[in-house]
N, C-alpha and C positions, 0 to 999 in steps of 0.2 A: 727181660730180670722172670724164666723161663720154670729159676727155684721159686717163683710163692709164687700161685694155685688162686686168683683174683687180689683186687685189696682194697674192703671194708673202708668205712667209714663211723661214728656218728653222728645223724646235719642234722642240723635245728631246722625245719619245717619249718617254725612256730608257734605262737604264747604259749603251753602246754607241752608241746607234740615233739619229739626226733621222729628220730629214724636209723636204721641201723641200712647203709644204701650204698651199691657200688661206686668207688670212686677211681679217679689214673692213681698212676706212678711216676711214685718223685721222679725226676730226672739228676744228674749226677752234673747239673750244669751251674753256673754262673754266667746266670743274661746268653750271652752264646759264645759262649766260652767254655772251654770241658770245667771241668772244677775236680786233678789229681789228686787233693788234700781233703779228698772228703772222705763223708760218710752213708753210707740209704740204709739207717737198721729198720730189723723190717719186727713188728711188735705183734707179741702171741695174744699181748692181751690189754684192755689200756683202762679207762674211766673218766671219768667227766671234771672239773676241779670244783671249787667250789664257786667257783667266774662263772662260768660253766651256765651250770645251776639259776644264776639271777635269769639269766636267756630262757631258760627253762620255764621261770615261775612267769614269763614275761616281762619283766623289767628289765627291757635292753631297747638300745636301737635298732640291735643288727639285724638283717635283713635275710633272710629264710634260703639256707644254701651254704649258710657255714659248716664248713667240723669241724665239730669237740674233738677232744677227747688227745690234750698234752703232758695225760700225767701216764708213761710208758710202763708198761709191770710184763717183765723178763723180753725187752730186748733183743734181736741176734743182727749180724752185717749177711748183709742181703747184696751188696754192693762197695766195694771198695775205689777206694786213686792210686794211680798209681803213686803218689807219695805219700801213701799214708800206711806207717810203719808197724812190722809183725806185733805184735799176732789180726792180725787185720782180716784176716781169709774168711772169706765168708763162707759165714755159717757155727763162724763159733759169735756164743753167750757175749754182755757186755759186760 
């Protein structure tokens, strides 16, 4: 995945604190099997949702290290499985 220059996420570090930290790249697989019908998106910008804000405010049982940000903005295809129909080329906006 050399087309992506680093992978970062907003990580819950404890009540009242989050940090942007490097995170691992996702894998296009289902456990140990290849996922030929899947797509990995490159998200240019994101935001945390209202539910995540409860964690940031300390109203949670979540453990530190949880990656927040499920509301993607400006996503692009980074990787597509063999069975994904066009236009699923890497770099296309979704």
